[in-house]
Backbone bond lengths (Angstrom), bond angles and torsions (degrees), N, CA, C in turn:
res aa  C-N    CA-C-N  psi(-1)  N-CA   C-N-CA  omega(-1)  CA-C   N-CA-C  phi
1 M - - - 1.500 - - 1.455 110.11 -
2 K 1.311 115.99 132.73 1.516 120.10 -179.69 1.480 111.22 -68.27
3 Q 1.281 116.87 137.69 1.426 124.79 -178.42 1.551 107.89 -81.37
4 P 1.333 117.42 144.52 1.489 121.34 176.14 1.493 111.50 -64.78
5 E 1.293 117.26 148.60 1.448 123.47 176.58 1.503 111.06 -62.62
6 T 1.324 117.05 140.24 1.498 119.82 -177.85 1.517 112.61 -91.96
7 R 1.356 120.33 -8.53 1.440 119.68 -173.66 1.501 111.60 -71.81
8 K 1.336 120.41 -28.08 1.511 122.31 -178.74 1.485 108.30 -115.61
9 Q 1.293 116.40 109.85 1.525 121.71 -172.90 1.529 112.99 -89.61
10 E 1.285 118.45 -16.49 1.458 121.21 -176.08 1.557 112.80 -104.29
11 L 1.246 116.34 147.91 1.492 121.03 176.87 1.501 109.29 -85.53
12 S 1.368 116.86 131.47 1.403 119.01 -176.99 1.516 118.83 -68.64
13 H 1.357 115.18 -18.27 1.478 118.89 -178.41 1.531 112.42 -98.84
14 T 1.325 116.98 9.52 1.454 121.21 179.93 1.528 111.42 -120.47
15 R 1.315 115.51 130.12 1.470 118.30 176.95 1.505 109.00 -81.01
16 Q 1.334 117.36 172.13 1.422 125.58 -176.75 1.513 110.96 -57.36
17 D 1.349 113.99 -35.52 1.489 118.90 -178.01 1.528 112.90 -86.34
18 G 1.319 116.52 7.22 1.523 120.40 175.53 1.503 114.01 93.31
19 R 1.329 119.75 -12.70 1.490 121.89 177.98 1.542 111.18 -70.83
20 I 1.295 115.46 145.31 1.426 120.46 178.82 1.554 110.36 -84.35
21 H 1.303 116.58 154.62 1.435 120.82 172.70 1.523 109.99 -158.74
22 M 1.299 114.26 160.31 1.487 119.47 176.89 1.538 107.33 -82.81
23 V 1.295 117.14 132.19 1.437 123.07 -175.64 1.547 109.44 -62.77
24 D 1.306 119.15 137.43 1.453 124.15 177.73 1.533 107.48 -84.04
25 T 1.324 117.61 115.05 1.445 120.60 177.62 1.531 113.97 -106.79
26 S 1.370 115.78 11.84 1.421 119.99 -174.91 1.514 114.06 -64.32
27 S 1.392 117.33 -24.61 1.432 116.82 179.69 1.532 114.45 -92.10
28 K 1.336 117.40 1.73 1.447 122.72 -177.13 1.571 107.84 -89.35
29 E 1.316 114.49 142.49 1.468 120.84 178.86 1.546 109.13 -77.75
30 N 1.283 114.60 144.50 1.494 120.07 175.12 1.523 108.94 -65.92
31 S 1.268 116.07 141.63 1.452 122.79 175.41 1.522 107.75 -148.18
32 L 1.318 116.16 163.97 1.443 122.11 176.02 1.488 108.92 -75.02
33 R 1.304 119.24 120.74 1.467 124.87 -178.12 1.500 108.47 -116.75
34 E 1.298 114.65 132.79 1.467 119.42 173.56 1.528 108.46 -135.80
35 A 1.342 114.13 152.56 1.472 122.44 174.70 1.500 113.11 -145.62
36 K 1.251 117.22 145.50 1.539 120.59 174.39 1.530 108.64 -130.04
37 A 1.253 113.15 139.10 1.519 119.47 -178.50 1.555 107.80 -136.81
38 C 1.342 115.34 164.00 1.444 119.82 178.22 1.499 107.87 -150.98
39 G 1.356 113.54 165.21 1.386 121.34 177.59 1.474 110.92 -167.07
40 S 1.289 124.50 173.09 1.491 125.17 -174.41 1.519 110.12 -141.84
41 I 1.294 113.57 151.04 1.440 120.87 172.98 1.586 107.72 -127.77
42 A 1.290 114.16 125.07 1.496 118.58 176.28 1.562 108.07 -86.73
43 L 1.320 113.47 131.37 1.481 120.37 179.25 1.530 107.48 -138.16
44 S 1.383 114.56 160.57 1.437 118.46 177.55 1.565 108.48 -67.87
45 S 1.293 114.27 159.19 1.448 119.88 177.02 1.518 112.54 -63.52
46 L 1.336 114.55 -29.87 1.496 118.74 -179.88 1.566 106.47 -68.44
47 T 1.370 118.48 -44.37 1.464 121.21 178.31 1.479 111.93 -61.27
48 I 1.328 117.95 -41.77 1.452 121.66 176.69 1.563 108.88 -56.93
49 Q 1.281 116.72 -48.16 1.492 121.58 -179.16 1.522 110.33 -60.32
50 L 1.347 118.22 -42.19 1.453 119.96 178.21 1.534 113.16 -64.55
51 I 1.343 113.51 -35.65 1.435 118.32 178.55 1.544 109.82 -67.86
52 K 1.325 117.41 -46.76 1.542 123.02 177.01 1.464 110.19 -57.83
53 E 1.351 119.65 -38.11 1.428 122.76 -174.30 1.565 110.19 -86.83
54 D 1.317 117.25 -2.85 1.443 122.16 -177.37 1.528 111.08 59.63
55 R 1.343 114.10 45.91 1.477 118.28 -177.74 1.537 112.17 -115.67
56 I 1.347 120.02 18.12 1.408 122.08 172.76 1.557 105.82 -80.04
57 K 1.299 115.84 130.39 1.446 122.65 -171.81 1.560 114.13 -59.30
58 K 1.336 117.66 -31.21 1.444 120.41 -179.07 1.562 113.43 -74.05
59 G 1.359 116.04 -14.36 1.459 116.92 176.68 1.539 111.90 128.62
60 S 1.284 118.48 -166.37 1.391 125.31 179.02 1.538 111.97 -67.55
61 V 1.314 115.63 106.60 1.474 122.74 -171.30 1.540 111.16 -62.79
62 L 1.331 116.63 -57.47 1.474 120.29 -173.38 1.518 111.89 -66.48
63 T 1.342 119.38 -35.76 1.506 121.55 -179.31 1.518 107.54 -68.91
64 T 1.358 115.93 -43.01 1.485 119.03 179.08 1.475 110.71 -63.58
65 A 1.367 117.36 -47.89 1.512 122.14 -178.80 1.525 112.18 -59.57
66 A 1.350 117.41 -38.90 1.481 123.24 177.97 1.547 110.27 -61.69
67 L 1.300 115.10 -47.35 1.478 123.71 178.72 1.529 110.60 -62.12
68 A 1.351 115.78 -42.87 1.453 119.34 179.24 1.542 112.71 -66.82
69 G 1.320 114.49 -38.25 1.498 117.69 175.61 1.456 114.68 -66.34
70 I 1.379 118.44 -41.16 1.415 120.22 176.59 1.502 112.90 -66.48
71 S 1.329 117.77 -41.11 1.471 122.24 177.10 1.499 108.89 -61.06
72 A 1.334 119.86 -46.26 1.434 121.83 179.68 1.545 113.73 -60.51
73 A 1.350 117.20 -36.70 1.436 119.45 179.55 1.556 108.94 -61.35
74 K 1.319 115.41 -41.04 1.484 122.55 179.82 1.515 111.81 -67.58
75 L 1.428 118.17 -20.54 1.422 121.81 -174.86 1.553 111.60 -105.87
76 C 1.241 116.72 3.89 1.472 120.95 -172.96 1.566 115.01 -51.98
77 G 1.249 117.95 -40.88 1.414 122.33 178.81 1.517 113.79 -63.19
78 H 1.360 115.85 -21.33 1.414 118.54 178.91 1.538 112.22 -94.02
79 L 1.317 116.41 -18.28 1.463 124.45 -178.33 1.498 113.00 -87.97
80 I 1.336 116.71 -39.30 1.455 119.21 -177.19 1.532 107.26 -114.50
81 P 1.306 114.33 119.26 1.474 121.82 -165.55 1.528 118.58 -48.85
82 L 1.317 116.57 -40.87 1.462 118.89 -175.62 1.519 116.66 -102.87
83 C 1.336 114.61 9.99 1.486 119.37 176.27 1.519 111.61 -78.51
84 H 1.283 116.80 141.71 1.438 119.31 174.61 1.525 112.04 -72.12
85 N 1.326 115.16 148.71 1.483 119.45 175.44 1.542 107.84 -83.45
86 I 1.331 113.99 100.34 1.519 120.44 -171.91 1.518 107.82 -100.75
87 P 1.357 114.07 130.07 1.471 116.92 170.80 1.571 107.90 -78.29
88 L 1.293 112.95 114.55 1.517 120.15 -177.33 1.547 108.62 -80.46
89 S 1.280 114.75 144.81 1.492 116.70 170.85 1.470 111.58 -102.71
90 M 1.358 120.23 -10.13 1.452 124.88 176.92 1.530 110.14 -164.85
91 A 1.389 112.65 137.16 1.466 117.48 170.41 1.543 105.02 -149.70
92 D 1.336 111.87 136.85 1.464 119.02 -175.99 1.577 107.47 -144.08
93 V 1.292 115.54 145.64 1.467 123.47 176.34 1.502 106.72 -133.23
94 T 1.375 115.99 127.15 1.441 122.71 -179.74 1.547 106.71 -129.20
95 F 1.389 114.09 165.69 1.484 117.48 -176.05 1.489 107.16 -135.47
96 T 1.356 114.66 151.37 1.423 124.97 166.09 1.507 109.96 -119.28
97 V 1.288 117.57 121.68 1.479 122.89 -176.20 1.488 109.60 -93.83
98 H 1.328 118.36 124.73 1.452 124.57 176.51 1.531 107.49 -112.70
99 P 1.360 119.66 168.62 1.417 120.49 -179.14 1.535 116.77 -56.36
100 E 1.316 119.65 -28.03 1.442 121.19 179.98 1.533 114.09 -137.48
101 S 1.313 114.45 20.03 1.466 119.04 178.46 1.530 110.51 -160.17
102 I 1.301 113.15 164.36 1.483 120.82 174.31 1.532 105.38 -128.53
103 E 1.311 117.99 129.80 1.461 121.19 174.37 1.543 105.68 -103.49
104 A 1.387 113.35 135.81 1.449 120.63 176.08 1.531 107.92 -107.54
105 F 1.262 113.03 140.59 1.530 120.68 175.56 1.478 109.72 -127.34
106 S 1.281 116.84 138.61 1.455 123.83 177.90 1.578 108.43 -123.14
107 E 1.287 113.96 151.26 1.429 124.15 172.78 1.540 109.86 -142.52
108 V 1.269 115.26 125.22 1.511 121.87 -173.14 1.485 108.05 -129.97
109 R 1.361 117.37 143.31 1.412 121.18 177.89 1.551 112.77 -144.00
110 C 1.336 115.51 146.75 1.485 118.36 174.94 1.486 105.16 -154.40
111 T 1.352 111.86 167.50 1.484 119.02 168.98 1.562 103.80 -113.29
112 G 1.290 115.56 118.06 1.498 119.95 -176.96 1.464 112.15 -175.88
113 P 1.428 114.25 -173.12 1.416 121.64 -176.51 1.566 115.44 -89.66
114 T 1.344 117.17 -4.42 1.472 118.62 -175.78 1.519 107.58 -142.88
115 G 1.345 115.88 158.16 1.459 124.55 -172.19 1.498 111.94 -73.95
116 V 1.337 115.08 170.24 1.473 122.75 -176.66 1.527 112.73 -121.42
117 E 1.361 116.26 25.13 1.445 118.85 -179.90 1.526 113.58 -65.26
118 M 1.405 116.16 -37.18 1.445 119.38 178.92 1.529 109.30 -64.56
119 E 1.318 117.79 -37.02 1.476 119.69 179.85 1.548 110.03 -67.32
120 A 1.318 118.69 -39.60 1.409 122.45 176.61 1.507 113.70 -63.77
121 L 1.308 115.89 -43.25 1.466 121.36 176.74 1.496 112.22 -68.08
122 T 1.346 115.72 -37.03 1.519 117.32 176.99 1.492 110.80 -68.66
123 A 1.305 118.09 -36.57 1.547 120.40 178.10 1.487 109.76 -59.16
124 V 1.296 116.94 -52.46 1.489 122.25 -178.66 1.575 108.54 -60.09
125 S 1.270 118.05 -49.08 1.480 123.43 -179.65 1.561 111.73 -55.67
126 M 1.295 115.24 -47.48 1.512 118.04 -176.71 1.571 109.40 -73.27
127 A 1.305 116.83 -35.84 1.509 118.91 174.75 1.472 111.18 -57.63
128 L 1.327 116.66 -47.99 1.469 121.64 178.58 1.504 113.54 -65.22
129 L 1.311 119.32 -39.70 1.388 122.71 179.24 1.547 110.84 -66.98
130 T 1.345 115.35 -31.93 1.462 119.73 175.96 1.511 111.58 -67.68
131 I 1.321 114.75 -42.34 1.480 118.67 175.33 1.519 109.67 -57.74
132 Y 1.336 115.27 -47.48 1.444 120.63 177.30 1.518 115.15 -54.75
133 D 1.340 113.40 -48.83 1.477 121.59 178.73 1.556 111.76 -59.36
134 M 1.316 114.96 -44.50 1.456 118.62 -175.25 1.562 112.59 -74.30
135 C 1.291 118.67 -19.24 1.411 121.31 -175.39 1.532 114.06 -112.73
136 K 1.295 118.58 0.76 1.417 120.07 -175.41 1.533 114.66 -62.82
137 A 1.273 117.02 -23.72 1.487 121.62 -177.37 1.567 110.36 -72.10
138 V 1.328 114.73 -24.30 1.469 119.69 -175.80 1.524 113.02 -111.27
139 D 1.346 117.64 -16.07 1.455 120.14 -176.34 1.531 109.51 -134.50
140 K 1.273 120.86 110.29 1.460 125.51 178.52 1.510 116.62 -90.45
141 H 1.353 115.21 0.04 1.453 117.28 -176.14 1.541 115.11 -123.14
142 M 1.297 116.20 26.84 1.480 120.86 179.80 1.545 110.20 -69.19
143 E 1.322 114.38 149.32 1.482 118.61 -179.58 1.527 107.32 -141.90
144 I 1.273 116.76 124.54 1.458 124.25 173.42 1.499 110.01 -89.55
145 T 1.352 117.93 125.85 1.489 120.85 -175.18 1.531 108.76 -142.06
146 E 1.282 112.75 168.63 1.497 127.53 168.92 1.494 113.55 51.27
147 I 1.346 120.14 40.03 1.464 119.88 167.87 1.471 112.72 -71.65
148 R 1.318 114.72 121.47 1.511 118.86 -171.93 1.458 112.27 -156.33
149 L 1.298 118.23 153.89 1.462 125.87 174.72 1.498 109.42 -77.06
150 L 1.311 116.03 126.25 1.473 120.55 176.56 1.538 115.22 -88.45
151 E 1.351 111.56 -40.64 1.430 117.20 -175.28 1.540 109.11 -158.23
152 K 1.299 111.15 149.04 1.513 120.46 177.71 1.483 107.38 -141.97
153 T 1.320 121.56 124.04 1.425 124.68 -179.53 1.495 112.18 -128.12
154 K 1.381 114.61 155.22 1.446 120.96 176.46 1.502 104.13 -141.40
155 K 1.384 115.53 124.47 1.454 120.79 177.92 1.463 109.87 -122.78
156 S 1.250 118.27 132.71 1.475 125.20 177.22 1.533 108.28 -60.74
157 L 1.330 114.87 140.11 1.495 116.33 175.98 1.613 110.63 -80.30
158 H 1.310 113.13 -5.41 1.493 119.15 -179.35 1.544 110.56 -93.39
159 D 1.358 117.79 -13.20 1.407 121.96 176.14 1.515 110.37 -70.59
160 H 1.297 118.37 133.40 1.445 122.30 174.12 1.517 110.27 -116.93
161 D 1.359 113.91 112.82 1.433 114.98 177.19 1.556 107.36 -120.06
162 E 1.305 113.16 172.99 1.508 117.73 -172.46 1.518 110.11 -70.63
163 N 1.244 121.95 -23.40 1.449 124.35 178.09 1.544 114.07 -123.01
164 P 1.396 113.71 77.51 1.437 116.01 -174.89 1.518 111.82 -66.09
165 V 1.321 114.49 147.03 1.466 120.66 -176.95 1.497 111.71 -80.90
166 C 1.368 118.14 -30.93 1.461 120.66 -179.52 1.478 111.26 -130.33
């Protein structure tokens, strides 16, 4: 497990007296924020085959899971108490199917004063939970693992490069 950085000793959501609060981002400049996350769900090879053949009774598993993940990213500020309600400019969830697992990947983007890593992690988490929910009737041994942040970037809106992102 990765150790926390030592350069910042205080928690941003805790006041000196120990009370929690939502961080004030009003003085921060807007910038292009992007985050990518991933996670995995282990399933039986039979369940994978049923998903590939679109034979899960609840419907199209990966389409539903992608939609659930995108929707969850948009609702992150309502699900996690101290997250800011961020207007996203892009959210996407994709999958890689392996013989006995499915990897979920999310990518989220906004222009704003705070990052979107929680939205990316929430998107992956909800996509995997949706797969679990849709397949639980046929697979009793599924396991969701390795949900993690892959990348988080911040680009100034004042930077001009040859290949602008927006």
